[in-house]
N, C-alpha and C positions, 0 to 999 in steps of 0.2 A: 741892847741888853748889857747889864754889868755882869761879867762872868769871872768866876774864880777858877783858875787852872792850877791844879796840884801837879808838882813834878814838871814845871815849865821848862826846865832845862834838858829834859829827856827827849828822845827821838820824836814821840808824838806830841808831847806838850810844846816843843819848840815849833812844830809845824802848825798846830792848831792856833798858837799865838799869832803867827804870821798871817794865816788864812782869815782868821776871824776879825782881825784888825782891819783887814781890807773891806769887811762888811760893816765897819764903824761901830763894832761892839767895843765897850770898854773892858779891857783885860786886866785882871789882878792876878799876877802870877806868884806862886809860892814855891820855895824849895825847903829842904830840911832846916836850913839855917833861919828862914823867915817864919815858918810855922811847922812845929813838930806835930804831925798829924796823929802820932801815936798817944799824945797827951790830950785827953778830953778837955780838961780845963783850958789849955792853951788854944785849942781849936775853937771851943766856945767863945773865949775872949776875943779871938781874931774875928770870927764871923759876926759877932755882936757889934763890932766896930764899923762894919761895912754893910751897906744895903745891897744884897745880891739877888739877881734873877735866876742865876744858874751856877752849879758847880760842876766842872768837868774834871773828873778824878783820874789823872793819868799816873800819878805816883804809885809804884809798886815795887815789890822785891821780885826780881825777874831772873836771877842766876839760878837756873834749874838745877844744876849739879850741887852747888853749894847749899841750896835749900835742904838738901837731905842731911846735911850736917848742922845747919843753923835753923832748925825747925822753929824754936821759939821766936827768933828774929823775923823769920818769914811770916809766922802767924801774926805777930804784932803789927807788921807793916800791911800785909794783904788782908787781914781779917779785922783785927781790932781797930786799926786806923780807919778802914772803910766804914765800920759800924759807928765810929765816932762821928764822922761826917754825915752819914745817912740819918742818925738820930736827929742831929741839929737841923738838917735840911727838911726832914720830915716835920719837925715842929714849926718851922718857919715857912713851910710850903714852898721851898726852893726847888726848882727843877734839877735833875741830877743825871749825869752821864757817867757810866762806869764801863771801863774797858776790861773785857774778860778774854778768854783764850780757848783755843781748840783743845787745850789739855784738860778741860772739865770733863771731856768724854773719855771712854775707855780705850780709844785709839785702835779699835779692832775692826775688821771687816773691810768692805770696799764701797759701802753705800755713803751717800752724802748725809751728814747729820743735819737735822732740822732744828730750829731754835727751841721747839717745844718738846723735843724728844726727852723721854724720861732718863734721868741721870742717876746712876746708882753708885758707881765707883770711879776713882780716878787712879792713875797709875803712878803718881808721885806727889810729893809734898807741895810743889808748886801748884799743880793742878787742883789738888784738894783746897788749898788756901784761896785760890781765886774763885772756886765755886762757893766756898763759904762766904766770900765777899759778895757774891751774887745774891746769896740768901739774905744777907744783912740788908742789902739795898731794897729787896722785895719786901722785907719785913717792916721797914720804917717809912718807906716813900711810895707814894702813889704816882707821882709824875716822874718816872725814870725811863732812861734808855740804857739798856745793857747791851753792849756791842762786842761780840766775840770776834777776834782777829787772830791772824797767824803770820808767822815768817815776815816780820815787819822789817822794812828798810827805809831810812831817811837820811837827810843831810846831816843832822846832828847826832853824834854818838856812834857807837860801833854796831855793825851788823854783818851778816853773811856776805853781802856783796863787797863790802870794804875788805873783809878778811881774804876773799878770793883774789881781789886786785893785789893785795899785799903779797899773798903767797905766789901769785903769777910772776911777780918781780924777783922773788927770792928763790924759788924752787923750779926744778926741772920736771918733778913729778909729785902728785898728791893723791890721797885717797878720799873719796867722798861717798857718802851713804846713798844707796839706790834703792832701798826698800821702805822708805818713809815717804808718803805722798801727801802733798798739800798745795796751798796757794800762796805765793808771795803777796805781801801787802805794802804798797808804796804809801808812805805817811801823807803825801800831798793829796793823793786821790781820796784817801780816807777822810782827811780834813775837809775836803770839798763836800763830801757826803754829810759829814757832821754839820757843816755850815747850813745845809738845806734841812737836815733832820730836826735841828733844834728850833726851827721856826714853826714846827708843826706840834700837834698834840697827839701824834700817833705813837704813844709810848709802848714799851715792851721790850722783848728780847730779840735782838737782830744778829745776823752773821754778816760780816762785811770784809771781803778780801777782793783782790783783783781777780778777774775771771781766769778760768783754766787752772789745770793742775799739773804738777811735775814732781819729780823727785829732787832731792838736794843735788844729786849727781847731774841731772838735766839742767837744773838752775845754774850749776857752775859751768857746764858746757856752753850755755847761752851767754853767760857773762864774758867768757874768754873768746867766744865767737865774735861778739859785738865789739870787743876791744882789740881783736886780732892778736891776742896773746897765745903764743905757742907753748903749751905745757901738756904733759901726759896726765890724763885724769883717770884714775883707776876707781871703778865701781866696787864698793864693799858693802857688806851687810851691817845691820845694827849691832848684832852680836860680835862682828869683827872690830867694831869701833870701841865697844867696851866702855861705855860712859857710866858714871855713878848713878844717875837717874835714868829710869826707863822712859824712852820717848815713844810717842804714838806713831804707829805705822800708817794709820789712816787719819789724816787731818782734813778730809774733805768736808767743807762746810757749805750747805745748801743756802742760796741767797734768794729763794723764791719769795720770801716774806717781804723783801725790800720792794720787789716789783708789785706785789699784791697791795702794798700800802702806798704806792705811787712814787717810790724812790727809784732812781737810776742805779743800775749795777755799776760797779767800777770797771774800767777798761781791762782788756786782757793783760796778763802779767808781763808778757814780752814787750808790749808797748810802753807799759809803765816803767820797766827796766831801761828801755831805750831813752826815755825822757829823764830818768834819774841819772844815768851815766852822762848825759849831756850837761845836766846841771852840775854834777861833780867836776866836770872838766872846766867849768867856769869859775870854780872857787880858787 
């Protein structure tokens, strides 16, 4: 297939480019400089120049705290740009993959959220705009995959694992939140799932994270344990951290739908972390 990947230099876009090329797909990657996805005319001109089988939309505004202050910019990137792409793909019958987030839910309780659960409110601007992006995809496209992910880490770009490694070298003691529960997601494992998924016609909304759940505190402990870094890690609450944007305490996402539709679940997060750290050490 000829596939357009937006945000190809981001964590996920970078990994998808690597993995999908292994499957002999022709990849056309875009960045903000190549195609301004917030400008409908420019998007239309670009897409009209190339014959596409699929668009994988990785580009997004993801700075959760800054989104509270830059609402207009966040809406323009996460909602308007997604709508631009969705309209054009719908008109041309181009398959579409949209990556969403656990933040579309209210983040309350202890149950695992299902893909089809009713969504009423989001706790911050980022979550609201990503959900509105989902709605745009569903409005204009029939052949879509909406994949909700969480706690992403990959080779390219910044993430929690890299931050912990850096702090482990610089600090003797750190504070990490222990009342937010979710599942880390390794971009390589996610890209392998997407590689299989896009060959199918089992469209719809899915949740895809590595198996198992933990708190950020437990995630940090596992990182330091695997790297044999000696550091004092203090468990704190979300209220003690005092971030600008409210975060979900419950980011548990059910992956039952993956299995029901014949897709494999991602490996457990501890195994994913081990493989990721080995890859990092080779760079």
